[in-house]
C-alpha positions as CSV (number, residue, x, y, z in Angstrom):
1,M,-48.4,0.6,-13.4
2,S,-47.4,-1.3,-10.3
3,V,-45.9,-4.7,-10.0
4,H,-49.3,-5.9,-8.6
5,D,-51.0,-4.7,-11.8
6,I,-48.6,-6.7,-13.9
7,L,-48.8,-9.8,-11.9
8,R,-52.6,-9.7,-11.2
9,T,-53.8,-13.0,-9.7
10,D,-52.4,-15.6,-7.4
11,P,-52.4,-18.2,-10.2
12,R,-50.5,-15.8,-12.4
13,V,-48.0,-15.0,-9.7
14,Q,-47.4,-18.7,-9.1
15,F,-47.0,-19.3,-12.8
16,L,-44.4,-16.5,-13.0
17,V,-42.6,-17.9,-9.9
18,D,-42.5,-21.3,-11.5
19,L,-41.2,-19.7,-14.8
20,F,-38.6,-17.8,-12.8
21,D,-37.4,-21.0,-11.1
22,T,-37.0,-22.7,-14.5
23,A,-35.4,-19.7,-16.1
24,V,-32.6,-19.6,-13.5
25,R,-31.7,-23.2,-14.6
26,S,-32.3,-22.5,-18.3
27,I,-29.9,-19.7,-19.2
28,G,-26.6,-21.3,-18.4
29,T,-25.4,-21.6,-22.0
30,W,-25.4,-17.9,-22.6
31,A,-25.4,-16.2,-19.2
32,M,-24.0,-16.7,-15.7
33,E,-25.3,-15.5,-12.4
34,V,-23.4,-12.8,-10.6
35,D,-25.6,-12.0,-7.7
36,A,-28.7,-13.7,-6.3
37,V,-30.9,-11.2,-4.6
38,E,-32.7,-12.5,-1.5
39,R,-35.6,-10.0,-1.9
40,G,-38.1,-12.3,-3.5
41,H,-37.7,-13.6,-7.0
42,S,-35.0,-11.3,-8.5
43,M,-31.5,-12.1,-9.8
44,T,-28.9,-10.0,-11.4
45,I,-27.2,-12.0,-14.1
46,I,-24.4,-11.2,-16.6
47,A,-25.1,-12.2,-20.1
48,W,-22.2,-12.7,-22.5
49,A,-21.8,-12.9,-26.2
50,D,-19.0,-11.9,-28.5
51,Q,-16.8,-11.5,-25.5
52,T,-18.8,-8.6,-24.1
53,S,-20.9,-8.6,-21.0
54,V,-24.0,-6.7,-19.9
55,E,-25.8,-7.0,-16.5
56,H,-29.6,-7.6,-16.6
57,V,-32.1,-8.1,-13.8
58,L,-34.2,-11.2,-14.1
59,D,-37.4,-10.9,-12.1
60,L,-41.2,-11.5,-12.4
61,P,-42.1,-8.2,-14.1
62,L,-39.5,-8.9,-16.8
63,L,-41.0,-12.3,-17.4
64,A,-44.5,-10.9,-17.6
65,F,-43.2,-8.2,-20.0
66,A,-41.6,-10.9,-22.2
67,L,-44.7,-13.0,-22.3
68,R,-46.8,-10.0,-23.4
69,R,-44.3,-9.2,-26.1
70,I,-44.3,-12.8,-27.4
71,A,-48.2,-12.9,-27.4
72,G,-48.3,-9.6,-29.2
73,H,-46.3,-10.4,-32.3
74,P,-43.7,-12.8,-33.9
75,I,-40.3,-12.6,-32.4
76,I,-37.0,-12.8,-34.3
77,G,-35.4,-16.2,-33.7
78,L,-38.5,-17.8,-32.1
79,T,-40.3,-20.4,-34.2
80,D,-44.0,-20.3,-34.6
81,E,-44.3,-23.6,-32.7
82,D,-42.3,-22.3,-29.8
83,R,-44.3,-19.1,-29.8
84,A,-47.6,-21.0,-29.8
85,D,-46.4,-23.2,-26.9
86,I,-45.3,-20.2,-24.9
87,V,-48.6,-18.3,-25.5
88,A,-50.6,-21.4,-24.5
89,A,-48.6,-21.9,-21.3
90,S,-49.0,-18.2,-20.5
91,N,-52.8,-18.3,-21.2
92,H,-53.2,-21.3,-18.9
93,N,-50.7,-20.2,-16.2
94,D,-49.0,-23.6,-16.6
95,T,-45.3,-24.1,-17.2
96,E,-45.5,-27.9,-17.5
97,G,-45.4,-28.1,-21.3
98,L,-42.5,-25.6,-21.7
99,T,-39.0,-26.8,-22.5
100,R,-35.9,-25.2,-20.9
101,E,-35.1,-23.9,-24.4
102,Q,-38.4,-22.1,-24.6
103,V,-38.0,-20.7,-21.1
104,S,-34.5,-19.5,-22.1
105,A,-36.1,-17.8,-25.1
106,I,-38.6,-16.0,-22.9
107,V,-35.8,-14.5,-20.9
108,Q,-33.9,-13.5,-24.0
109,V,-37.0,-11.8,-25.3
110,G,-37.3,-9.9,-22.0
111,F,-33.6,-8.8,-22.2
112,Y,-33.1,-8.3,-26.0
113,G,-36.5,-8.3,-27.7
114,A,-35.4,-11.4,-29.7
115,R,-34.1,-14.9,-29.3
116,L,-30.4,-14.4,-29.9
117,F,-28.9,-17.6,-28.4
118,P,-30.6,-20.7,-29.7
119,E,-29.7,-23.9,-27.9
120,E,-27.0,-25.9,-29.6
121,G,-27.4,-29.5,-29.8
């Protein structure tokens, strides 16, 4: 499967780009950027928890994968309300109703398969 198969349509690509832009600003409580890659929408970040660190690549295919996973079944650490909001946003290709915490959760699902770092507050 190619990246184009995953991204499909122009509205879907724009939705994922908007999601990426929000994601970069939404993961600061549990991750820090180590390298911004100028080749399109891709960023290598270092995620940290329990004083260990792992590098991950945040890009559009990862976001598309996480959205499919969230739509497919309940996710550990993600409330039914957040899941419903994320699925609705994905179905309509519209990030407007998503909170930064929900976008952070999408990234976490892409990296870990679960929401491990709920926002404190």
